[in-house]
N, C-alpha and C positions, 0 to 999 in steps of 0.2 A: 897310768894317769895321775899327774901330781895333785895333791890335796892342799886346799889353802884354808886359812882360819878366816871365817866370815862371821866372827863372834861379834864384830863391831855393826853389822847389819841388824837394825831394829827388829825384833820378833815380835810381830803383831799377827793376829788371826782374824779371818773373816768367818763368820758361821756360815757352813754349809749344814743342810739338813741330813745329809747321809754321809757315812764314812767311806771316803774314795780311796783309802789307802794312803801309801807313801810315795815320796818323790826324790829321786836324786836331781842333782843339778850341776851345771857348770856356769861359773862366773867369768864373764868376758873381761870385766874390770881388772880381776886378778889373774885372769889366764889359767885357771885351775879348777878342779872338781871342788864343789862346795863340801865342806868337811863334815856335813852331818845330814842325816835323813830329814827331809821336810815333810809334815803332813800337807793334804791337800788344802786345808785352810792357809797354811803358810804361803803355799804356793799362790794362792789368790790373793793374799795380802802383800805379796813381794812388791816393792817399790822399785821400779828399775831406774829411776832418778836419784833415789837416796841410796839404794842398796847396790846399784850397779846392774847393767844389763846382765840377763842369765837366761838360760834355757832349763827345761825341766822335763823328766820323762818318768813313768811309772816304775817303781822299784821292783814291782812283780809281786808284792805281797796281797793285792787285791785281783784276783783272777779275772773278774768282770771288766775292771778298768784296763787292765792289761789287754784283753780281747778287743775292747772299743778302740783302743788307740794304737793296735798293733800296726806295724808299718809306717808309722810316725816317727820323726826323728826328734820332735819335741811336742810337749803339750802346754797350750796356753791356759792362762787364768780365766779367760772367756769361755773356753770349751769346758772347763770343769764346771763352771757356774752353769752353762747351759745343760751339762749332763745332769747337775744336781736337780735343776728346774724341771727336765723333762721326767726323771724319776719320781718327783714329788707329783706332778700332773698323772703320772701312771699309777701312783699310790704306794710304791715301794721299790726298794733297791734290789728285787729279787734277780736270780740268774735269768729267769724268763724275760723280765724287762730289759735287762742290759742286753741280752741276745736280741730283742725286738728292735731295740735303739740301733744295735750294730747293723742288722739286717737292713733297716729303712735307710740309714745313711749310706750303706753300700749300695743298695738297689737304686736310689735316686742319685747317687754320686754327689750328695748334699752335705756340705761342711756342717759339723755338729751344731755349730753356733746358729744356723739357719734352718735346722730340722725342726719340724713342727710336730706337736701332739697328733695332730690330724694325720700326718704321713706315717706316724709310727702305726696308728690305730687302723688306717686304711689297708696297710700292706703287712698284716701280721702273718707270719709264716706258721706253719706246724712245726712244733719244737719238740725233740725228743731227747732226753738227757739219761745217761747210763754209764757203764763203765767201759764199754768198747763200740767201735764203729760196726763191726760185723753184725752183732745182735741188735744194735740199734737200726741198722738198714733193714734187717729182716722184719722186725717189729714195725717199723714205719711203712715198708712196703704192704704188708698186709692189712694195716689199719687203713691206709689210703685207699687201697684196691676197694676194701668194703664201703668206705665213705664215698668214693667218687663213681664207683661202679657197681652199685649194689646187686643188680641183677646179674650181671657176669659172676659177681663173687658167689652169689647163692647158688648159681649153678655149677661153678668150680668146687665149692664146699660139698654139695650133694653127690658130686660125679663119683662113682664107682670105678671109674677107668683109672687104672694105674699109671698110664701114659700121660695123663694130664698133669702137667707141671706147671706151676707158678714160678717164673723165674724173677727173684725180687731185685736182683741187680739190674737185669734189662728193664724192668719196669721203672725203677728209679733213675737209670741212666738215660731213659728215652728223653727227647725233646720236649715231652710235656711237663717236666718238672725242673725247677732249679734246686739243687742241692748243695748245701754249704756245710762242710765239716768243720767243727770249731773244737779245739783242744782247750779244756777247762783244766787242765793240770791233770789230776788223778780221775777226772771225770770227762766224758766226752759229749758234745751235742750235735745234732743234725737240725738244721732249718731247711724246712722244704716248702716250696711255693709251687703253686701251678703257674705255668707259663701262659 
């Protein structure tokens, strides 16, 4: 991809409450990649009339932002502002809050700019974060078995029968659960909701 010098573009920033990482871009005016990495604030402040039409995408340095916008070819300023506002309403930019936003947006099929705090809070999944999916699935299955089926869990736990097996994969893969595996770089996350 050719890179072009966009140094003539006036660099202004718009204050966001959270660090949403950096972005790469493409200038349609110059028909080339923007020659420098932009902050989220610079993307929000980009004036398409003054600086030329452009599109932006996460550079990958902020795992949560990369996960939220996965599968999108470009990110708009309004989406970044909406994400920043939702994180502020949730109280932090923690991985859990970013995963909750991703889950609600996916679950409701709602564009980030129309997603509400109520939608995020009404459908909070069980979130498990760790180093690998195998251990996470096992931890999640036992915890959800105990939480949702306490009587059956107590019987299973007290059983002295060696043949009484709890199959964690069959439990999580049943139609009772929605399971989403999310790669957070060196960490993994499971988002699980009852159907």
